[in-house]
C-alpha positions in Angstrom: -12.6 17.8 11.9 -13.0 16.6 8.3 -15.6 14.0 7.1 -13.1 11.1 7.1 -12.4 11.6 10.8 -15.9 12.4 11.9 -17.4 9.9 14.4 -20.5 9.3 12.2 -18.2 8.2 9.3 -16.6 5.7 11.7 -20.0 4.5 12.8 -21.3 3.9 9.2 -18.0 2.3 8.1 -18.1 -0.1 11.1 -21.9 -0.8 11.4 -23.3 -0.2 7.9 -27.0 0.6 7.4 -27.9 1.0 11.1 -31.1 3.0 10.5 -33.6 1.1 8.4 -37.0 2.5 9.5 -38.2 6.1 9.4 -38.4 8.2 12.6 -41.5 7.3 14.6 -43.3 10.6 13.7 -42.6 10.2 10.0 -46.3 9.7 8.9 -47.2 13.0 10.6 -44.3 14.7 8.9 -45.4 13.5 5.5 -49.0 14.7 6.3 -47.7 18.1 7.1 -45.5 18.3 4.0 -48.5 17.5 1.9 -50.7 20.0 3.8 -48.2 22.7 2.9 -47.6 21.3 -0.6 -43.9 20.9 0.0 -42.3 19.4 -3.1 -38.6 20.3 -2.6 -37.3 18.9 0.7 -33.9 18.9 2.3 -33.0 16.0 4.6 -30.3 17.6 6.7 -28.1 14.9 8.1 -29.6 12.1 6.0 -27.2 9.4 7.3 -27.8 6.1 5.5 -30.9 7.4 3.8 -34.0 6.1 5.6 -36.0 9.4 5.1 -34.6 10.1 1.6 -35.8 6.8 0.4 -39.2 7.0 2.2 -39.9 10.5 0.8 -38.7 9.6 -2.7 -41.1 6.6 -2.7 -43.9 9.1 -2.0 -42.9 11.1 -5.1 -41.5 14.0 -3.2 -38.3 15.8 -4.4 -35.5 15.3 -1.9 -31.9 16.4 -1.5 -29.9 14.5 1.1 -26.9 16.1 2.8 -24.6 14.3 5.2 -21.0 14.6 6.5 -20.3 10.9 6.1 -19.2 9.6 2.7 -20.0 6.1 3.8 -23.5 7.1 4.9 -24.1 8.7 1.5 -22.8 5.6 -0.3 -25.2 3.5 1.7 -28.0 5.9 0.7 -26.9 5.7 -2.9 -27.1 1.9 -2.9 -30.5 1.9 -1.2 -31.9 4.3 -3.8 -30.5 2.2 -6.6 -32.1 -0.9 -5.1 -35.4 1.0 -5.1 -34.8 2.3 -8.6 -35.0 5.9 -7.4 -32.9 8.9 -8.5 -30.3 10.3 -6.1 -29.5 13.9 -5.2 -27.0 13.5 -2.5 -24.3 16.0 -1.2 -21.4 15.4 1.2 -21.3 18.5 3.4 -20.8 19.7 6.9 -23.8 21.6 8.3 -21.6 23.3 10.8 -20.4 25.5 7.9 -22.4 27.2 5.2 -24.8 24.9 3.3 -24.0 24.5 -0.4 -27.4 25.8 -1.6 -28.8 29.1 -2.8 -31.2 31.2 -0.7 -34.9 30.2 -0.6 -34.6 26.9 -2.4 -36.4 24.3 -0.1 -40.0 24.5 1.0 -39.6 21.6 3.4 -36.9 20.3 5.7 -36.4 17.3 8.0 -33.5 16.8 10.4 -33.8 14.1 13.0 -31.3 13.8 15.9 -28.5 15.6 14.0 -27.9 19.3 14.6 -27.4 19.0 18.4 -24.1 17.1 17.7 -22.1 20.3 17.8 -21.0 23.2 20.0 -23.8 25.8 20.5 -22.1 28.4 18.3 -22.0 25.9 15.5 -25.6 24.9 16.1 -26.6 28.6 15.9 -24.9 28.9 12.5 -26.7 25.7 11.3 -30.0 27.2 12.4 -29.3 30.5 10.5 -28.4 28.4 7.4 -31.6 26.4 7.7 -33.5 29.7 7.7 -31.5 31.0 4.7 -32.1 28.0 2.4 -35.8 27.7 3.2 -38.5 29.5 1.2 -40.9 32.0 2.8 -43.7 29.9 4.3 -41.6 26.7 4.2 -41.8 24.3 7.1 -39.2 22.2 9.0 -39.4 19.3 11.3 -36.3 19.1 13.6 -35.5 16.8 16.5 -32.8 17.4 19.1 -31.5 16.0 22.3 -33.6 16.7 25.4 -31.8 14.5 27.9 -28.5 12.7 28.4 -28.4 8.9 28.4 -28.0 8.4 32.2 -26.1 5.1 31.7 -23.2 6.7 29.7 -20.3 8.8 31.0 -19.8 12.3 29.5 -17.5 15.2 29.7 -19.2 18.6 29.8 -17.2 20.7 27.3 -19.3 23.8 27.5 -22.5 24.6 29.4 -25.2 22.1 28.3 -22.9 20.3 25.8 -21.5 16.9 26.6 -19.1 14.5 24.8 -19.8 10.8 25.2 -16.9 8.8 26.5 -18.3 5.3 25.7 -20.8 3.6 23.5 -21.6 3.8 19.8 -21.5 7.6 19.7 -18.2 7.9 21.6 -16.5 11.3 20.9 -19.7 13.0 19.6 -20.8 16.2 21.3 -24.5 16.4 22.4 -26.0 19.7 23.2 -29.0 19.1 25.5 -31.8 21.6 24.7 -34.3 22.9 27.2 -37.6 24.2 25.9 -36.6 27.7 26.8 -33.5 27.3 24.6 -35.6 26.2 21.7 -37.6 29.4 21.8 -34.4 31.4 22.0 -32.3 29.6 19.4 -35.1 29.3 16.8 -36.4 32.8 17.2 -36.0 33.5 13.5 -38.9 31.1 12.9 -42.5 30.9 13.8 -42.6 27.9 16.2 -45.7 25.9 15.5 -45.3 23.0 17.9 -42.9 21.6 20.4 -43.2 18.0 21.8 -41.3 15.5 23.9 -40.6 12.0 22.7 -38.8 8.9 24.0 -39.4 9.8 27.7 -38.0 13.3 27.2 -34.8 12.3 25.5 -35.9 13.8 22.3 -37.4 17.3 21.7 -39.3 17.7 18.4 -40.1 21.1 16.9 -42.1 22.3 14.0 -40.9 25.5 12.4 -42.3 27.8 9.7 -40.2 30.5 8.0 -41.8 33.9 8.0 -39.9 36.7 6.3 
């Protein structure tokens, strides 16, 4: 599936800037980035730019990567409105990330990387580890429960494709806590929490060589 046919491209093309406020835990993310003196941050799956803009406004260096050209165009417009520089890349995190090893000391990715088959997610996790510096930290959120009011097809164990709604056609891998420990074993896991009545699993990671 190329970027022009990806469901998120269709969503942004149809609905425009649908995310206007940072994720609910954003202030604690900023606090932790400052605690670890993170100054070069990757927003993996930046969408229409809510976290890129917010972090740039705090004088942090940010690169935004997303599969949707329309989402990146919306981010570009937002940054221009705020008179902020842009460092945006169109890319597919299911494949190798277009960055050198050890180049980001911070990473944020909210409700993105679970939209894949598990084998693809594992590759994304290995790429996150590769592009982060030793001692770098990452805040990642993933799906913890299905929306009970939407029909799904299970396409592999634990991975479901929505048949209706705004995310129709998108796979959702639903993570258990046990899976988080297994799939993120390359990292030191600092914290795991549940949000939004268990529908979201949030995890803090630290890269240790």
